[in-house]
C-alpha positions as semicolon CSV with decimal commas, in nm:
position;residue;x (nm);y (nm);z (nm)
1;M;-4,380;-2,462;1,818
2;Q;-4,175;-2,204;1,654
3;T;-3,857;-2,295;1,455
4;S;-3,545;-2,099;1,508
5;S;-3,379;-1,917;1,237
6;R;-3,036;-1,961;1,410
7;P;-2,778;-2,165;1,222
8;V;-2,732;-2,523;1,353
9;F;-2,368;-2,544;1,236
10;L;-2,137;-2,273;1,275
11;N;-1,825;-2,277;1,061
12;L;-1,560;-2,090;1,270
13;L;-1,339;-2,042;0,963
14;Q;-1,609;-1,815;0,812
15;I;-1,654;-1,598;1,107
16;R;-1,462;-1,266;1,071
17;L;-1,317;-1,200;1,416
18;P;-1,192;-0,843;1,497
19;V;-0,829;-0,800;1,495
20;A;-0,803;-0,764;1,867
21;A;-0,975;-1,101;1,901
22;V;-0,722;-1,261;1,668
23;M;-0,440;-1,110;1,870
24;S;-0,592;-1,231;2,186
25;I;-0,630;-1,582;2,062
26;A;-0,271;-1,570;1,932
27;H;-0,153;-1,449;2,274
28;R;-0,325;-1,747;2,449
29;A;-0,175;-1,991;2,191
30;A;0,169;-1,844;2,236
31;G;0,151;-1,875;2,613
32;V;0,046;-2,244;2,594
33;L;0,326;-2,309;2,329
34;L;0,582;-2,151;2,557
35;F;0,454;-2,359;2,838
36;L;0,475;-2,672;2,645
37;A;0,823;-2,600;2,530
38;I;0,974;-2,592;2,858
39;P;1,060;-2,969;2,872
40;L;1,205;-2,944;2,524
41;L;1,423;-2,650;2,620
42;I;1,534;-2,814;2,953
43;G;1,629;-3,127;2,763
44;L;1,826;-2,919;2,498
45;V;2,008;-2,725;2,774
46;S;2,084;-3,047;2,953
47;L;2,230;-3,201;2,622
48;A;2,434;-2,882;2,568
49;L;2,584;-2,903;2,922
50;S;2,667;-3,267;2,908
51;G;2,991;-3,207;2,747
52;A;3,164;-3,096;2,419
53;E;2,997;-3,378;2,212
54;G;2,644;-3,308;2,357
55;F;2,699;-2,927;2,280
56;A;2,793;-3,010;1,914
57;R;2,481;-3,227;1,901
58;A;2,261;-2,943;2,037
59;V;2,408;-2,696;1,803
60;S;2,355;-2,938;1,511
61;L;1,990;-2,971;1,608
62;L;1,933;-2,598;1,619
63;H;2,098;-2,552;1,287
64;S;1,888;-2,810;1,113
65;L;1,587;-2,698;0,916
66;P;1,332;-2,860;1,180
67;G;1,539;-2,702;1,461
68;R;1,533;-2,362;1,298
69;L;1,160;-2,370;1,234
70;L;1,103;-2,465;1,593
71;L;1,329;-2,208;1,719
72;F;1,153;-1,943;1,498
73;L;0,808;-2,064;1,630
74;L;0,940;-2,034;1,990
75;L;1,090;-1,686;1,930
76;W;0,759;-1,571;1,765
77;A;0,567;-1,708;2,062
78;L;0,805;-1,521;2,305
79;A;0,785;-1,194;2,105
80;H;0,411;-1,210;2,051
81;H;0,345;-1,300;2,415
82;F;0,581;-1,016;2,543
83;L;0,438;-0,752;2,302
84;A;0,080;-0,839;2,366
85;G;0,136;-0,848;2,749
86;I;0,283;-0,494;2,721
87;R;-0,027;-0,401;2,516
88;Y;-0,255;-0,554;2,770
89;L;-0,068;-0,365;3,053
90;L;-0,115;-0,025;2,865
91;L;-0,491;-0,112;2,821
92;D;-0,520;-0,171;3,195
93;V;-0,390;0,187;3,261
94;H;-0,646;0,317;3,005
95;L;-0,389;0,400;2,726
96;G;-0,502;0,302;2,380
97;V;-0,863;0,205;2,476
98;R;-1,042;0,398;2,215
99;A;-1,129;0,219;1,885
100;P;-0,864;0,333;1,639
101;H;-0,578;0,297;1,891
102;F;-0,664;-0,061;2,017
103;R;-0,698;-0,172;1,657
104;R;-0,360;-0,033;1,554
105;S;-0,188;-0,174;1,864
106;A;-0,334;-0,504;1,772
107;W;-0,212;-0,487;1,423
108;A;0,131;-0,384;1,548
109;V;0,166;-0,673;1,765
110;L;0,072;-0,907;1,498
111;G;0,312;-0,751;1,252
112;V;0,615;-0,687;1,466
113;A;0,620;-1,020;1,651
114;P;0,739;-1,222;1,349
115;L;0,968;-0,952;1,239
116;L;1,118;-0,947;1,577
117;A;1,143;-1,338;1,573
118;L;1,317;-1,324;1,245
119;G;1,569;-1,077;1,378
120;L;1,638;-1,274;1,681
121;L;1,685;-1,594;1,477
122;R;1,943;-1,415;1,242
123;G;2,106;-1,279;1,551
124;L;2,142;-1,634;1,691
125;T;2,303;-1,785;1,389
């Protein structure tokens, strides 16, 4: 019986994924995060529409540090999911399919999404 030289334990933190794979994983994570945030956002809108006191409470929640961090995370998820979706649509029509272009577009999505989220966060406050 021949022994295999394949590793028994794979440390996923040591595997270097291509930038397009990292962007794809982040795209999926952003979509899941946006989906899971729907009940929270519905509750926040419901609180804000319950009256003047509820609106003040919703605003104070969004202006607190945890609220701002959550809002940034959701804005990042929205920006990343939107930009990555546009990138995938362009790839579907064969624009940017060659090696240097798809790497650059993946880096662009990973770099622009947090900047866009920061800009949106600053615009909301």
